[in-house]
PQR file with spaces between the fields and no chain letter, atoms N, CA, C, O and H, PARSE charges and radii, in Angstrom:
ATOM       1  N    MET     1       0.814   -1.187    0.000 -0.4000 1.5000
ATOM       2  CA   MET     1       0.000    0.000    0.000 -0.0000 2.0000
ATOM       3  C    MET     1       0.864    1.260    0.000  0.5500 1.7000
ATOM       4  O    MET     1       0.502    2.268   -0.607 -0.5500 1.4000
ATOM       5  N    GLN     2       1.992    1.197    0.674 -0.4000 1.5000
ATOM       6  CA   GLN     2       2.879    2.353    0.741 -0.0000 2.0000
ATOM       7  C    GLN     2       3.440    2.674   -0.639  0.5500 1.7000
ATOM       8  O    GLN     2       3.651    3.842   -0.969 -0.5500 1.4000
ATOM       9  H    GLN     2       2.286    0.378    1.167  0.4000 1.0000
ATOM      10  N    LYS     3       3.683    1.643   -1.445 -0.4000 1.5000
ATOM      11  CA   LYS     3       4.194    1.869   -2.804 -0.0000 2.0000
ATOM      12  C    LYS     3       3.164    2.612   -3.651  0.5500 1.7000
ATOM      13  O    LYS     3       3.519    3.436   -4.495 -0.5500 1.4000
ATOM      14  H    LYS     3       3.512    0.695   -1.177  0.4000 1.0000
ATOM      15  N    LEU     4       1.894    2.316   -3.419 -0.4000 1.5000
ATOM      16  CA   LEU     4       0.832    3.002   -4.154 -0.0000 2.0000
ATOM      17  C    LEU     4       0.849    4.500   -3.826  0.5500 1.7000
ATOM      18  O    LEU     4       0.704    5.335   -4.719 -0.5500 1.4000
ATOM      19  H    LEU     4       1.606    1.647   -2.734  0.4000 1.0000
ATOM      20  N    TYR     5       1.024    4.831   -2.554 -0.4000 1.5000
ATOM      21  CA   TYR     5       1.093    6.234   -2.155 -0.0000 2.0000
ATOM      22  C    TYR     5       2.291    6.935   -2.801  0.5500 1.7000
ATOM      23  O    TYR     5       2.193    8.091   -3.212 -0.5500 1.4000
ATOM      24  H    TYR     5       1.141    4.152   -1.829  0.4000 1.0000
ATOM      25  N    ILE     6       3.402    6.238   -2.885 -0.4000 1.5000
ATOM      26  CA   ILE     6       4.593    6.816   -3.498 -0.0000 2.0000
ATOM      27  C    ILE     6       4.354    7.067   -4.985  0.5500 1.7000
ATOM      28  O    ILE     6       4.750    8.103   -5.520 -0.5500 1.4000
ATOM      29  H    ILE     6       3.481    5.299   -2.551  0.4000 1.0000
ATOM      30  N    VAL     7       3.710    6.122   -5.637 -0.4000 1.5000
ATOM      31  CA   VAL     7       3.419    6.277   -7.068 -0.0000 2.0000
ATOM      32  C    VAL     7       2.451    7.440   -7.293  0.5500 1.7000
ATOM      33  O    VAL     7       2.645    8.250   -8.199 -0.5500 1.4000
ATOM      34  H    VAL     7       3.388    5.281   -5.203  0.4000 1.0000
ATOM      35  N    VAL     8       1.406    7.517   -6.460 -0.4000 1.5000
ATOM      36  CA   VAL     8       0.425    8.591   -6.599 -0.0000 2.0000
ATOM      37  C    VAL     8       1.087    9.941   -6.317  0.5500 1.7000
ATOM      38  O    VAL     8       0.852   10.907   -7.042 -0.5500 1.4000
ATOM      39  H    VAL     8       1.248    6.860   -5.724  0.4000 1.0000
ATOM      40  N    ALA     9       1.907   10.014   -5.276 -0.4000 1.5000
ATOM      41  CA   ALA     9       2.594   11.264   -4.953 -0.0000 2.0000
ATOM      42  C    ALA     9       3.532   11.658   -6.084  0.5500 1.7000
ATOM      43  O    ALA     9       3.641   12.841   -6.406 -0.5500 1.4000
ATOM      44  H    ALA     9       2.098    9.229   -4.687  0.4000 1.0000
ATOM      45  N    SER    10       4.201   10.703   -6.685 -0.4000 1.5000
ATOM      46  CA   SER    10       5.101   10.997   -7.806 -0.0000 2.0000
ATOM      47  C    SER    10       4.329   11.535   -9.008  0.5500 1.7000
ATOM      48  O    SER    10       4.771   12.473   -9.671 -0.5500 1.4000
ATOM      49  H    SER    10       4.112    9.742   -6.424  0.4000 1.0000
ATOM      50  N    LEU    11       3.178   10.936   -9.279 -0.4000 1.5000
ATOM      51  CA   LEU    11       2.356   11.402  -10.402 -0.0000 2.0000
ATOM      52  C    LEU    11       1.839   12.822  -10.151  0.5500 1.7000
ATOM      53  O    LEU    11       1.847   13.659  -11.053 -0.5500 1.4000
ATOM      54  H    LEU    11       2.819   10.174   -8.741  0.4000 1.0000
ATOM      55  N    VAL    12       1.396   13.083   -8.931 -0.4000 1.5000
ATOM      56  CA   VAL    12       0.911   14.420   -8.601 -0.0000 2.0000
ATOM      57  C    VAL    12       2.041   15.427   -8.724  0.5500 1.7000
ATOM      58  O    VAL    12       1.837   16.513   -9.267 -0.5500 1.4000
ATOM      59  H    VAL    12       1.390   12.403   -8.198  0.4000 1.0000
ATOM      60  N    PHE    13       3.226   15.094   -8.234 -0.4000 1.5000
ATOM      61  CA   PHE    13       4.368   15.989   -8.335 -0.0000 2.0000
ATOM      62  C    PHE    13       4.741   16.230   -9.791  0.5500 1.7000
ATOM      63  O    PHE    13       5.011   17.367  -10.180 -0.5500 1.4000
ATOM      64  H    PHE    13       3.391   14.212   -7.793  0.4000 1.0000
ATOM      65  N    ALA    14       4.759   15.181  -10.596 -0.4000 1.5000
ATOM      66  CA   ALA    14       5.112   15.322  -12.014 -0.0000 2.0000
ATOM      67  C    ALA    14       4.083   16.188  -12.741  0.5500 1.7000
ATOM      68  O    ALA    14       4.450   17.042  -13.548 -0.5500 1.4000
ATOM      69  H    ALA    14       4.540   14.258  -10.280  0.4000 1.0000
ATOM      70  N    PHE    15       2.813   15.973  -12.461 -0.4000 1.5000
ATOM      71  CA   PHE    15       1.770   16.778  -13.094 -0.0000 2.0000
ATOM      72  C    PHE    15       1.896   18.237  -12.677  0.5500 1.7000
ATOM      73  O    PHE    15       1.811   19.131  -13.519 -0.5500 1.4000
ATOM      74  H    PHE    15       2.515   15.279  -11.805  0.4000 1.0000
ATOM      75  N    GLY    16       2.096   18.487  -11.393 -0.4000 1.5000
ATOM      76  CA   GLY    16       2.253   19.843  -10.901 -0.0000 2.0000
ATOM      77  C    GLY    16       3.455   20.541  -11.508  0.5500 1.7000
ATOM      78  O    GLY    16       3.393   21.720  -11.854 -0.5500 1.4000
ATOM      79  H    GLY    16       2.165   17.761  -10.709  0.4000 1.0000
ATOM      80  N    SER    17       4.552   19.803  -11.635 -0.4000 1.5000
ATOM      81  CA   SER    17       5.750   20.382  -12.251 -0.0000 2.0000
ATOM      82  C    SER    17       5.488   20.725  -13.712  0.5500 1.7000
ATOM      83  O    SER    17       5.921   21.770  -14.196 -0.5500 1.4000
ATOM      84  H    SER    17       4.602   18.845  -11.354  0.4000 1.0000
ATOM      85  N    GLY    18       4.788   19.856  -14.402 -0.4000 1.5000
ATOM      86  CA   GLY    18       4.454   20.115  -15.804 -0.0000 2.0000
ATOM      87  C    GLY    18       3.585   21.352  -15.956  0.5500 1.7000
ATOM      88  O    GLY    18       3.771   22.141  -16.883 -0.5500 1.4000
ATOM      89  H    GLY    18       4.436   19.007  -14.008  0.4000 1.0000
ATOM      90  N    VAL    19       2.641   21.518  -15.050 -0.4000 1.5000
ATOM      91  CA   VAL    19       1.777   22.699  -15.090 -0.0000 2.0000
ATOM      92  C    VAL    19       2.598   23.955  -14.853  0.5500 1.7000
ATOM      93  O    VAL    19       2.406   24.957  -15.542 -0.5500 1.4000
ATOM      94  H    VAL    19       2.489   20.878  -14.298  0.4000 1.0000
ATOM      95  N    LEU    20       3.512   23.917  -13.888 -0.4000 1.5000
ATOM      96  CA   LEU    20       4.341   25.088  -13.620 -0.0000 2.0000
ATOM      97  C    LEU    20       5.220   25.452  -14.815  0.5500 1.7000
ATOM      98  O    LEU    20       5.375   26.630  -15.138 -0.5500 1.4000
ATOM      99  H    LEU    20       3.668   23.103  -13.328  0.4000 1.0000
ATOM     100  N    VAL    21       5.788   24.453  -15.461 -0.4000 1.5000
ATOM     101  CA   VAL    21       6.626   24.713  -16.636 -0.0000 2.0000
ATOM     102  C    VAL    21       5.789   25.319  -17.755  0.5500 1.7000
ATOM     103  O    VAL    21       6.231   26.245  -18.435 -0.5500 1.4000
ATOM     104  H    VAL    21       5.662   23.497  -15.198  0.4000 1.0000
ATOM     105  N    ALA    22       4.587   24.800  -17.946 -0.4000 1.5000
ATOM     106  CA   ALA    22       3.707   25.336  -18.987 -0.0000 2.0000
ATOM     107  C    ALA    22       3.323   26.786  -18.685  0.5500 1.7000
ATOM     108  O    ALA    22       3.290   27.621  -19.589 -0.5500 1.4000
ATOM     109  H    ALA    22       4.228   24.047  -17.393  0.4000 1.0000
ATOM     110  N    LEU    23       3.035   27.081  -17.427 -0.4000 1.5000
ATOM     111  CA   LEU    23       2.687   28.452  -17.058 -0.0000 2.0000
ATOM     112  C    LEU    23       3.861   29.404  -17.253  0.5500 1.7000
ATOM     113  O    LEU    23       3.663   30.548  -17.661 -0.5500 1.4000
ATOM     114  H    LEU    23       3.062   26.403  -16.693  0.4000 1.0000
ATOM     115  N    GLU    24       5.051   28.961  -16.977 -0.4000 1.5000
ATOM     116  CA   GLU    24       6.239   29.794  -17.208 -0.0000 2.0000
ATOM     117  C    GLU    24       6.385   30.106  -18.693  0.5500 1.7000
ATOM     118  O    GLU    24       6.711   31.233  -19.063 -0.5500 1.4000
ATOM     119  H    GLU    24       5.212   28.031  -16.646  0.4000 1.0000
ATOM     120  N    ALA    25       6.148   29.115  -19.538 -0.4000 1.5000
ATOM     121  CA   ALA    25       6.261   29.330  -20.981 -0.0000 2.0000
ATOM     122  C    ALA    25       5.201   30.318  -21.460  0.5500 1.7000
ATOM     123  O    ALA    25       5.483   31.186  -22.286 -0.5500 1.4000
ATOM     124  H    ALA    25       5.883   28.199  -19.237  0.4000 1.0000
ATOM     125  N    VAL    26       3.988   30.186  -20.944 -0.4000 1.5000
ATOM     126  CA   VAL    26       2.910   31.108  -21.330 -0.0000 2.0000
ATOM     127  C    VAL    26       3.245   32.522  -20.877  0.5500 1.7000
ATOM     128  O    VAL    26       3.022   33.481  -21.616 -0.5500 1.4000
ATOM     129  H    VAL    26       3.759   29.481  -20.273  0.4000 1.0000
ATOM     130  N    GLU    27       3.778   32.656  -19.671 -0.4000 1.5000
ATOM     131  CA   GLU    27       4.134   33.978  -19.162 -0.0000 2.0000
ATOM     132  C    GLU    27       5.238   34.621  -20.006  0.5500 1.7000
ATOM     133  O    GLU    27       5.173   35.810  -20.316 -0.5500 1.4000
ATOM     134  H    GLU    27       3.959   31.877  -19.071  0.4000 1.0000
ATOM     135  N    ALA    28       6.243   33.837  -20.372 -0.4000 1.5000
ATOM     136  CA   ALA    28       7.334   34.372  -21.190 -0.0000 2.0000
ATOM     137  C    ALA    28       6.800   34.828  -22.551  0.5500 1.7000
ATOM     138  O    ALA    28       7.195   35.878  -23.056 -0.5500 1.4000
ATOM     139  H    ALA    28       6.295   32.870  -20.120  0.4000 1.0000
ATOM     140  N    HIS    29       5.910   34.043  -23.135 -0.4000 1.5000
ATOM     141  CA   HIS    29       5.334   34.402  -24.432 -0.0000 2.0000
ATOM     142  C    HIS    29       4.491   35.675  -24.302  0.5500 1.7000
ATOM     143  O    HIS    29       4.524   36.540  -25.177 -0.5500 1.4000
ATOM     144  H    HIS    29       5.589   33.189  -22.724  0.4000 1.0000
ATOM     145  N    ALA    30       3.750   35.779  -23.220 -0.4000 1.5000
ATOM     146  CA   ALA    30       2.919   36.969  -23.008 -0.0000 2.0000
ATOM     147  C    ALA    30       3.791   38.210  -22.838  0.5500 1.7000
ATOM     148  O    ALA    30       3.453   39.275  -23.352 -0.5500 1.4000
ATOM     149  H    ALA    30       3.724   35.077  -22.508  0.4000 1.0000
ATOM     150  N    GLU    31       4.903   38.087  -22.127 -0.4000 1.5000
ATOM     151  CA   GLU    31       5.803   39.230  -21.958 -0.0000 2.0000
ATOM     152  C    GLU    31       6.375   39.690  -23.299  0.5500 1.7000
ATOM     153  O    GLU    31       6.502   40.889  -23.544 -0.5500 1.4000
ATOM     154  H    GLU    31       5.178   37.221  -21.709  0.4000 1.0000
ATOM     155  N    LEU    32       6.717   38.740  -24.158 -0.4000 1.5000
ATOM     156  CA   LEU    32       7.222   39.107  -25.481 -0.0000 2.0000
ATOM     157  C    LEU    32       6.157   39.842  -26.290  0.5500 1.7000
ATOM     158  O    LEU    32       6.456   40.819  -26.978 -0.5500 1.4000
ATOM     159  H    LEU    32       6.614   37.765  -23.959  0.4000 1.0000
ATOM     160  N    ARG    33       4.917   39.372  -26.205 -0.4000 1.5000
ATOM     161  CA   ARG    33       3.835   40.026  -26.944 -0.0000 2.0000
ATOM     162  C    ARG    33       3.568   41.426  -26.410  0.5500 1.7000
ATOM     163  O    ARG    33       3.285   42.340  -27.185 -0.5500 1.4000
ATOM     164  H    ARG    33       4.674   38.579  -25.646  0.4000 1.0000
ATOM     165  N    VAL    34       3.655   41.604  -25.084 -0.4000 1.5000
ATOM     166  CA   VAL    34       3.438   42.930  -24.495 -0.0000 2.0000
ATOM     167  C    VAL    34       4.542   43.890  -24.939  0.5500 1.7000
ATOM     168  O    VAL    34       4.263   45.036  -25.292 -0.5500 1.4000
ATOM     169  H    VAL    34       3.885   40.861  -24.454  0.4000 1.0000
ATOM     170  N    ARG    35       5.778   43.433  -24.924 -0.4000 1.5000
ATOM     171  CA   ARG    35       6.888   44.291  -25.364 -0.0000 2.0000
ATOM     172  C    ARG    35       6.733   44.684  -26.825  0.5500 1.7000
ATOM     173  O    ARG    35       6.963   45.837  -27.191 -0.5500 1.4000
ATOM     174  H    ARG    35       6.005   42.502  -24.638  0.4000 1.0000
ATOM     175  N    ALA    36       6.342   43.723  -27.660 -0.4000 1.5000
ATOM     176  CA   ALA    36       6.150   44.021  -29.081 -0.0000 2.0000
ATOM     177  C    ALA    36       5.011   45.020  -29.270  0.5500 1.7000
ATOM     178  O    ALA    36       5.112   45.925  -30.099 -0.5500 1.4000
ATOM     179  H    ALA    36       6.155   42.787  -27.362  0.4000 1.0000
ATOM     180  N    ALA    37       3.943   44.866  -28.519 -0.4000 1.5000
ATOM     181  CA   ALA    37       2.814   45.791  -28.631 -0.0000 2.0000
ATOM     182  C    ALA    37       3.216   47.192  -28.180  0.5500 1.7000
ATOM     183  O    ALA    37       2.806   48.181  -28.787 -0.5500 1.4000
ATOM     184  H    ALA    37       3.861   44.131  -27.845  0.4000 1.0000
ATOM     185  N    ARG    38       4.015   47.281  -27.123 -0.4000 1.5000
ATOM     186  CA   ARG    38       4.461   48.599  -26.661 -0.0000 2.0000
ATOM     187  C    ARG    38       5.378   49.262  -27.679  0.5500 1.7000
ATOM     188  O    ARG    38       5.299   50.472  -27.893 -0.5500 1.4000
ATOM     189  H    ARG    38       4.349   46.477  -26.630  0.4000 1.0000
ATOM     190  N    ARG    39       6.259   48.466  -28.316 -0.4000 1.5000
ATOM     191  CA   ARG    39       7.126   49.028  -29.357 -0.0000 2.0000
ATOM     192  C    ARG    39       6.290   49.548  -30.516  0.5500 1.7000
ATOM     193  O    ARG    39       6.535   50.638  -31.031 -0.5500 1.4000
ATOM     194  H    ARG    39       6.324   47.483  -28.142  0.4000 1.0000
ATOM     195  N    LEU    40       5.308   48.762  -30.917 -0.4000 1.5000
ATOM     196  CA   LEU    40       4.446   49.166  -32.021 -0.0000 2.0000
ATOM     197  C    LEU    40       3.665   50.424  -31.663  0.5500 1.7000
ATOM     198  O    LEU    40       3.525   51.323  -32.492 -0.5500 1.4000
ATOM     199  H    LEU    40       5.109   47.876  -30.498  0.4000 1.0000
ATOM     200  N    ALA    41       3.161   50.495  -30.449 -0.4000 1.5000
ATOM     201  CA   ALA    41       2.416   51.674  -30.016 -0.0000 2.0000
ATOM     202  C    ALA    41       3.325   52.900  -29.973  0.5500 1.7000
ATOM     203  O    ALA    41       2.895   53.998  -30.327 -0.5500 1.4000
ATOM     204  H    ALA    41       3.275   49.765  -29.775  0.4000 1.0000
ATOM     205  N    ALA    42       4.564   52.727  -29.549 -0.4000 1.5000
ATOM     206  CA   ALA    42       5.496   53.855  -29.510 -0.0000 2.0000
ATOM     207  C    ALA    42       5.817   54.331  -30.922  0.5500 1.7000
ATOM     208  O    ALA    42       5.988   55.530  -31.147 -0.5500 1.4000
ATOM     209  H    ALA    42       4.914   51.835  -29.263  0.4000 1.0000
ATOM     210  N    ASP    43       5.900   53.412  -31.866 -0.4000 1.5000
ATOM     211  CA   ASP    43       6.171   53.794  -33.249 -0.0000 2.0000
ATOM     212  C    ASP    43       4.989   54.535  -33.872  0.5500 1.7000
ATOM     213  O    ASP    43       5.180   55.330  -34.792 -0.5500 1.4000
ATOM     214  H    ASP    43       5.761   52.439  -31.684  0.4000 1.0000
ATOM     215  N    CYS    44       3.790   54.290  -33.392 -0.4000 1.5000
ATOM     216  CA   CYS    44       2.594   54.903  -33.969 -0.0000 2.0000
ATOM     217  C    CYS    44       2.270   56.253  -33.338  0.5500 1.7000
ATOM     218  O    CYS    44       1.356   56.936  -33.801 -0.5500 1.4000
ATOM     219  H    CYS    44       3.635   53.645  -32.645  0.4000 1.0000
ATOM     220  N    GLN    45       2.988   56.654  -32.304 -0.4000 1.5000
ATOM     221  CA   GLN    45       2.706   57.930  -31.650 -0.0000 2.0000
ATOM     222  C    GLN    45       2.999   59.074  -32.622  0.5500 1.7000
ATOM     223  O    GLN    45       4.020   59.059  -33.310 -0.5500 1.4000
ATOM     224  H    GLN    45       3.731   56.100  -31.928  0.4000 1.0000
ATOM     225  N    PRO    46       2.112   60.059  -32.678 -0.5600 1.5000
ATOM     226  CA   PRO    46       2.363   61.200  -33.573  0.2800 2.0000
ATOM     227  C    PRO    46       3.552   62.017  -33.059  0.5500 1.7000
ATOM     228  O    PRO    46       3.752   62.169  -31.854 -0.5500 1.4000
ATOM     229  N    GLN    47       4.309   62.523  -33.981 -0.4000 1.5000
ATOM     230  CA   GLN    47       5.456   63.351  -33.627 -0.0000 2.0000
ATOM     231  C    GLN    47       4.964   64.737  -33.236  0.5500 1.7000
ATOM     232  O    GLN    47       3.952   65.206  -33.758 -0.5500 1.4000
ATOM     233  H    GLN    47       4.146   62.400  -34.960  0.4000 1.0000
ATOM     234  N    ALA    48       5.655   65.385  -32.340 -0.4000 1.5000
ATOM     235  CA   ALA    48       5.263   66.719  -31.896 -0.0000 2.0000
ATOM     236  C    ALA    48       5.439   67.701  -33.056  0.5500 1.7000
ATOM     237  O    ALA    48       6.510   67.791  -33.656 -0.5500 1.4000
ATOM     238  H    ALA    48       6.477   65.005  -31.916  0.4000 1.0000
ATOM     239  N    ALA    49       4.391   68.418  -33.350 -0.4000 1.5000
ATOM     240  CA   ALA    49       4.418   69.389  -34.452 -0.0000 2.0000
ATOM     241  C    ALA    49       4.477   70.792  -33.861  0.5500 1.7000
ATOM     242  O    ALA    49       4.195   70.997  -32.681 -0.5500 1.4000
ATOM     243  H    ALA    49       3.521   68.345  -32.862  0.4000 1.0000
ATOM     244  N    ALA    50       4.846   71.744  -34.696 -0.4000 1.5000
ATOM     245  CA   ALA    50       4.879   73.138  -34.267 -0.0000 2.0000
ATOM     246  C    ALA    50       3.459   73.576  -33.933  0.5500 1.7000
ATOM     247  O    ALA    50       2.517   73.219  -34.642 -0.5500 1.4000
ATOM     248  H    ALA    50       5.075   71.577  -35.655  0.4000 1.0000
ATOM     249  N    PRO    51       3.299   74.337  -32.876 -0.5600 1.5000
ATOM     250  CA   PRO    51       1.940   74.764  -32.504  0.2800 2.0000
ATOM     251  C    PRO    51       1.348   75.672  -33.576  0.5500 1.7000
ATOM     252  O    PRO    51       2.048   76.491  -34.173 -0.5500 1.4000
ATOM     253  N    VAL    52       0.075   75.516  -33.803 -0.4000 1.5000
ATOM     254  CA   VAL    52      -0.639   76.316  -34.792 -0.0000 2.0000
ATOM     255  C    VAL    52      -1.166   77.557  -34.088  0.5500 1.7000
ATOM     256  O    VAL    52      -1.850   77.463  -33.070 -0.5500 1.4000
ATOM     257  H    VAL    52      -0.493   74.851  -33.318  0.4000 1.0000
ATOM     258  N    THR    53      -0.843   78.713  -34.637 -0.4000 1.5000
ATOM     259  CA   THR    53      -1.339   79.956  -34.037 -0.0000 2.0000
ATOM     260  C    THR    53      -2.458   80.497  -34.899  0.5500 1.7000
ATOM     261  O    THR    53      -2.348   80.559  -36.124 -0.5500 1.4000
ATOM     262  H    THR    53      -0.286   78.789  -35.464  0.4000 1.0000
ATOM     263  N    ALA    54      -3.515   80.878  -34.255 -0.4000 1.5000
ATOM     264  CA   ALA    54      -4.667   81.401  -34.979 -0.0000 2.0000
ATOM     265  C    ALA    54      -4.491   82.914  -35.188  0.5500 1.7000
ATOM     266  O    ALA    54      -4.024   83.631  -34.303 -0.5500 1.4000
ATOM     267  H    ALA    54      -3.605   80.827  -33.260  0.4000 1.0000
ATOM     268  N    THR    55      -4.873   83.367  -36.370 -0.4000 1.5000
ATOM     269  CA   THR    55      -4.838   84.812  -36.661 -0.0000 2.0000
ATOM     270  C    THR    55      -6.271   85.267  -36.888  0.5500 1.7000
ATOM     271  O    THR    55      -7.088   84.507  -37.408 -0.5500 1.4000
ATOM     272  H    THR    55      -5.252   82.784  -37.089  0.4000 1.0000
ATOM     273  N    PRO    56      -6.578   86.481  -36.511 -0.5600 1.5000
ATOM     274  CA   PRO    56      -7.945   86.986  -36.721  0.2800 2.0000
ATOM     275  C    PRO    56      -8.283   87.005  -38.205  0.5500 1.7000
ATOM     276  O    PRO    56      -7.404   87.193  -39.046 -0.5500 1.4000
ATOM     277  N    ALA    57      -9.528   86.816  -38.518 -0.4000 1.5000
ATOM     278  CA   ALA    57      -9.973   86.813  -39.923 -0.0000 2.0000
ATOM     279  C    ALA    57      -9.711   88.171  -40.559  0.5500 1.7000
ATOM     280  O    ALA    57      -9.995   89.202  -39.949 -0.5500 1.4000
ATOM     281  H    ALA    57     -10.242   86.663  -37.835  0.4000 1.0000
ATOM     282  N    GLY    58      -9.183   88.186  -41.755 -0.4000 1.5000
ATOM     283  CA   GLY    58      -8.944   89.412  -42.500 -0.0000 2.0000
ATOM     284  C    GLY    58      -7.597   90.042  -42.210  0.5500 1.7000
ATOM     285  O    GLY    58      -7.212   90.982  -42.905 -0.5500 1.4000
ATOM     286  H    GLY    58      -8.953   87.349  -42.250  0.4000 1.0000
ATOM     287  N    SER    59      -6.877   89.577  -41.233 -0.4000 1.5000
ATOM     288  CA   SER    59      -5.574   90.178  -40.941 -0.0000 2.0000
ATOM     289  C    SER    59      -4.490   89.448  -41.712  0.5500 1.7000
ATOM     290  O    SER    59      -4.641   88.282  -42.076 -0.5500 1.4000
ATOM     291  H    SER    59      -7.190   88.813  -40.668  0.4000 1.0000
ATOM     292  N    ARG    60      -3.400   90.152  -41.954 -0.4000 1.5000
ATOM     293  CA   ARG    60      -2.268   89.542  -42.654 -0.0000 2.0000
ATOM     294  C    ARG    60      -1.133   89.369  -41.666  0.5500 1.7000
ATOM     295  O    ARG    60      -0.888   90.213  -40.803 -0.5500 1.4000
ATOM     296  H    ARG    60      -3.278   91.099  -41.659  0.4000 1.0000
ATOM     297  N    SER    61      -0.459   88.262  -41.819 -0.4000 1.5000
ATOM     298  CA   SER    61       0.656   88.041  -40.890 -0.0000 2.0000
ATOM     299  C    SER    61       1.982   88.150  -41.577  0.5500 1.7000
ATOM     300  O    SER    61       3.022   87.992  -40.939 -0.5500 1.4000
ATOM     301  H    SER    61      -0.657   87.576  -42.519  0.4000 1.0000
């Protein structure tokens, strides 16, 4: 009976370890996607332009 407990504990440990490894891989992939999205968003930001000054109608500048 003790051998059965050892086998069950080993299976639970192996399954848990596999889940942790899978979660680490998902997290690493998600971090890469977030970094890529931030780079893309930074590239799409409009560049600062010279301020537009309004002149009264009919006046010449």
